[in-house]
C-alpha positions as MATLAB code, in Angstrom:
seq = 'XXXXXXXXXXXXXXXXXXXXXXXXXXXXXXXXXXXXXXXXXXXXXXXXXXXXXXXXXXXXXXXXXXXXXXXXXXXXXXXXXXXXXXXXXXXXXXXXXXXXXX';
ca = [
     145.991  143.546   32.400;
     144.102  146.369   34.080;
     142.086  148.748   31.993;
     141.473  152.460   32.387;
     137.955  151.618   33.628;
     139.452  149.804   36.647;
     141.360  152.932   37.685;
     138.264  155.074   37.256;
     136.422  153.106   39.958;
     138.786  154.496   42.617;
     137.205  157.296   44.595;
     139.507  157.853   47.564;
     143.172  156.967   48.127;
     144.709  157.146   51.602;
     148.394  158.002   51.567;
     151.196  158.491   54.072;
     152.567  161.961   54.819;
     155.384  161.265   52.378;
     152.899  161.691   49.530;
     151.415  165.005   50.599;
     151.575  167.829   48.150;
     149.370  169.341   45.538;
     151.337  167.942   42.586;
     150.797  164.321   43.660;
     147.089  164.877   44.353;
     146.656  166.662   41.018;
     148.307  163.861   39.032;
     146.212  161.191   40.775;
     143.083  163.234   40.056;
     144.029  163.514   36.378;
     144.929  159.835   35.972;
     142.055  158.145   37.740;
     139.749  160.814   39.135;
     140.353  159.800   42.756;
     140.718  162.114   45.712;
     143.903  161.830   47.778;
     143.587  161.969   51.573;
     146.796  162.221   53.616;
     146.659  160.279   56.892;
     148.526  162.524   59.336;
     149.859  161.849   62.796;
     148.273  163.929   65.521;
     150.567  162.948   68.397;
     154.282  162.329   68.869;
     155.527  158.781   69.427;
     153.829  155.531   68.490;
     150.135  155.877   67.752;
     148.008  153.366   65.873;
     146.503  155.137   62.871;
     143.268  153.300   61.994;
     143.472  153.792   58.236;
     147.184  152.985   58.148;
     146.529  149.864   60.200;
     144.272  148.474   57.442;
     147.162  148.592   54.969;
     149.760  147.204   57.394;
     147.454  144.337   58.402;
     146.855  143.433   54.752;
     150.611  143.418   54.045;
     151.058  141.065   57.032;
     148.426  138.683   55.611;
     150.102  138.745   52.204;
     153.583  138.128   53.607;
     152.387  134.803   55.079;
     152.490  133.438   51.519;
     155.962  132.201   50.591;
     155.778  133.392   46.998;
     154.852  136.914   48.118;
     157.499  137.123   50.850;
     160.037  138.284   48.249;
     159.545  140.020   44.919;
     160.281  137.081   42.610;
     158.006  138.013   39.720;
     159.301  139.715   36.593;
     155.933  140.975   35.384;
     153.625  143.162   37.491;
     150.662  141.162   36.184;
     152.078  138.031   37.823;
     152.521  139.842   41.129;
     148.931  141.047   40.901;
     147.720  137.503   40.178;
     149.632  136.143   43.186;
     148.122  138.824   45.437;
     144.630  138.034   44.178;
     145.183  134.306   44.744;
     146.438  134.950   48.282;
     143.434  137.103   49.142;
     141.012  134.554   47.630;
     142.673  131.859   49.766;
     142.266  134.035   52.868;
     138.584  134.703   52.114;
     137.885  130.999   51.496;
     139.541  130.070   54.796;
     137.363  132.568   56.631;
     134.202  131.422   54.862;
     135.068  127.837   55.811;
     135.453  128.842   59.451;
     132.030  130.509   59.383;
     130.419  127.391   57.889;
     131.827  125.237   60.712;
     130.281  127.535   63.346;
     126.791  127.437   61.810;
];
């Protein structure tokens, strides 16, 4: 289970335009002391937003794992554990690829 200290390590949270507003930013500041930065579109139509792309790419990596493709877990702690396991697996695969090159 996450502790209050884990939330206090957050410094900046990027959010979509749906989360803009002073109330949301104020509550996040009160709960974990992080600053909220809204990633806004500057042009009409499809534009790749660099910060948004980081999140979308990570979701794509996670969805490659069968257990994370649907929300099967009853407890949020189990979902968090599955996400951590998936990311550890991804990092180990990449470290293995680097070792083969060297």
